[in-house]
C-alpha positions, -999 to 999 in steps of 0.1 A, spaced: -90 -712 -136 -112 -712 -105 -135 -682 -101 -122 -656 -75 -141 -655 -44 -147 -617 -47 -163 -619 -81 -199 -607 -85 -224 -617 -111 -231 -596 -141 -266 -591 -126 -252 -577 -93 -227 -555 -113 -255 -539 -133 -276 -534 -100 -247 -517 -84 -240 -495 -115 -277 -486 -118 -279 -475 -81 -248 -453 -87 -265 -438 -118 -300 -432 -100 -282 -416 -70 -247 -400 -75 -249 -399 -112 -281 -381 -110 -264 -354 -89 -237 -350 -115 -262 -346 -143 -281 -321 -122 -251 -299 -110 -228 -300 -140 -230 -283 -174 -220 -316 -191 -224 -352 -192 -198 -370 -168 -178 -403 -173 -188 -432 -154 -160 -457 -160 -124 -457 -165 -107 -483 -187 -71 -498 -185 -56 -526 -205 -45 -556 -186 -10 -548 -195 -12 -514 -181 -26 -528 -149 0 -555 -146 26 -530 -152 14 -510 -122 9 -540 -101 46 -550 -108 58 -514 -101 40 -516 -67 52 -551 -60 89 -543 -68 91 -510 -49 73 -523 -20 97 -553 -18 125 -527 -19 109 -508 10 105 -540 30 66 -539 27 54 -574 33 17 -570 23 13 -544 -4 -20 -535 -21 -36 -510 -43 -65 -488 -34 -89 -472 -61 -97 -435 -56 -126 -416 -70 -114 -382 -83 -120 -354 -111 -97 -344 -139 -80 -309 -134 -68 -305 -169 -77 -275 -188 -97 -283 -218 -119 -311 -229 -115 -336 -199 -116 -308 -172 -139 -319 -143 -148 -353 -157 -148 -381 -131 -118 -404 -130 -100 -427 -109 -64 -433 -98 -46 -463 -83 -25 -458 -52 -1 -482 -34 -9 -493 1 10 -510 27 -2 -530 58 -8 -508 90 -14 -518 125 -37 -489 130 -72 -499 136 -100 -476 122 -138 -474 130 -167 -458 111 -189 -435 131 -224 -436 118 -249 -409 126 -284 -422 137 -317 -408 126 -315 -378 152 -281 -367 138 -260 -378 167 -229 -398 160 -232 -426 186 -228 -458 165 -193 -470 159 -186 -500 135 -154 -517 132 -145 -517 95 -132 -550 80 -99 -553 62 -89 -516 71 -55 -526 82 -38 -507 53 -27 -472 45 -15 -453 14 23 -458 7 31 -423 -4 66 -435 -13 52 -449 -46 37 -428 -72 -2 -432 -80 -14 -443 -114 -39 -425 -137 -48 -416 -174 -70 -444 -182 -96 -442 -210 -133 -439 -211 -161 -445 -237 -179 -414 -249 -206 -408 -245 -211 -428 -211 -232 -459 -213 -249 -482 -190 -230 -512 -178 
């Protein structure tokens, strides 16, 4: 099989994960009373099941170009997992709405506007999101 165009090297993945740990991960460690998770695992069968679910329901709704977005979140269960980082997957559909990013410059004013690439989608709230992956404990580096 040909390598997908959006694949990154292991070295790039390690660099991205290290940057997360050194910036955002450090904030979690400093502000929480526990070590946080930094990855979520799903089996290929679980992911395929959700992909098929989104594809089938999207087709029933007449959605021609469905997708899936991955959202960062925190567990809200009472007990052991409460507050730990997690992700959930959400179905998306094509949108004609164009979105721009407003970037603040050094003086604090918001005068820079960037057109975001591939933002022609919106969440499809007619399809349930997907959660409840697993994580290694304790967390480890990639």
